[in-house]
C-alpha positions as CSV (number, residue, x, y, z in Angstrom):
1,X,-13.0,29.3,-7.5
2,X,-9.2,29.7,-7.2
3,X,-9.6,32.1,-4.4
4,X,-11.9,29.7,-2.5
5,X,-9.4,26.9,-2.9
6,X,-6.6,29.0,-1.6
7,X,-8.7,30.3,1.3
8,X,-10.0,26.9,2.3
9,X,-6.5,25.5,2.2
10,X,-5.1,28.3,4.4
11,X,-7.9,27.8,6.9
12,X,-7.4,24.0,7.0
13,X,-3.6,24.6,7.4
14,X,-4.1,27.0,10.3
15,X,-6.5,24.7,12.1
16,X,-4.8,21.4,11.5
17,X,-2.7,19.4,13.9
18,X,1.1,19.6,13.3
19,X,1.4,16.5,11.2
20,X,-1.5,17.4,9.0
21,X,-0.2,20.9,8.7
22,X,3.0,19.6,7.4
23,X,1.2,17.6,4.8
24,X,-0.8,20.6,3.7
25,X,2.4,22.7,3.5
26,X,4.0,20.0,1.4
27,X,1.1,19.9,-0.9
28,X,0.9,23.6,-1.8
29,X,2.8,23.0,-5.0
30,X,0.0,20.8,-6.3
31,X,-2.7,23.5,-5.8
32,X,-0.5,26.2,-7.3
33,X,0.4,23.9,-10.2
34,X,-3.3,23.2,-10.9
35,X,-4.0,27.0,-11.0
36,X,-1.0,27.6,-13.3
37,X,-2.2,25.0,-15.7
38,X,-5.7,26.6,-15.7
39,X,-4.2,30.0,-16.5
40,X,-1.9,28.9,-19.3
41,X,-4.7,26.7,-20.8
42,X,-7.2,29.6,-20.6
43,X,-4.9,32.0,-22.3
44,X,-3.4,29.4,-24.7
45,X,-4.9,27.2,-27.3
46,X,-7.7,25.8,-25.0
47,X,-8.9,29.3,-23.9
48,X,-11.6,31.5,-25.3
49,X,-12.3,31.9,-28.9
50,X,-9.5,33.5,-30.8
51,X,-9.5,37.2,-31.3
52,X,-8.4,38.2,-34.8
53,X,-7.4,34.7,-35.5
54,X,-5.0,34.2,-32.6
55,X,-5.1,33.4,-28.9
56,X,-3.4,35.6,-26.3
57,X,-0.6,33.0,-26.0
58,X,0.1,31.4,-29.3
59,X,0.7,27.8,-30.1
60,X,4.4,27.1,-29.6
61,X,4.7,29.6,-26.8
62,X,2.0,28.0,-24.6
63,X,3.8,24.7,-24.8
64,X,7.1,26.2,-23.9
65,X,5.5,28.0,-21.0
66,X,4.0,24.8,-19.8
67,X,7.3,23.0,-20.0
68,X,9.0,25.6,-17.9
69,X,6.1,25.8,-15.4
70,X,6.1,22.0,-15.1
71,X,9.9,21.8,-14.6
72,X,9.6,24.5,-11.8
73,X,6.8,22.6,-10.1
74,X,8.6,19.3,-10.5
75,X,11.5,20.7,-8.5
76,X,9.1,22.2,-6.0
77,X,7.4,18.9,-5.5
78,X,10.7,17.1,-5.0
79,X,11.8,19.6,-2.5
80,X,8.6,19.5,-0.5
81,X,8.8,15.7,0.1
82,X,9.7,14.4,3.5
83,X,10.0,11.0,5.2
84,X,6.9,10.0,7.2
85,X,6.9,7.5,9.9
86,X,5.1,5.0,7.7
87,X,7.8,5.5,5.0
88,X,10.6,5.1,7.4
89,X,9.0,1.9,8.7
90,X,8.5,0.5,5.2
91,X,12.1,1.3,4.2
92,X,13.4,-0.4,7.3
93,X,11.3,-3.5,6.6
94,X,12.3,-3.6,2.9
95,X,16.0,-3.1,3.9
96,X,15.8,-6.0,6.3
97,X,14.3,-8.1,3.6
98,X,17.1,-7.2,1.2
99,X,19.7,-8.1,3.8
100,X,18.1,-11.5,4.4
101,X,18.2,-12.3,0.7
102,X,21.9,-11.5,0.4
103,X,22.9,-13.7,3.4
C-alpha cells in the first residue's frame, strides 16, 4: 500500500500542471509522515503481538521516536509552505480592512 501511494503520487506529480505540481511537492511531507507513523506504530505498542513479552520498540522509546519524527515533519511542513495567489489576495483584503479600522 505504501509503495502504491508513493508511485501514484509520483505519477500525478509528473503529469500535473505546474501549479498542481507545486502543491504535490509541498505535500510530500504529509505522505511520508503518514508512512512514518504507520511504521512506528507497527513496531511500537500498537503493532503485532508482543514476542517474549515485549514489542520491537518498547513503550517509552516509541513515544520518544514519535516526538522526534513529529518535530522533524513539523519543520518540513513549515518549510514546504508557500504563498498562493488566493492567500496573497486574502492578506491584501485583510490588510486593507485593518488599515480602515485604524483610520
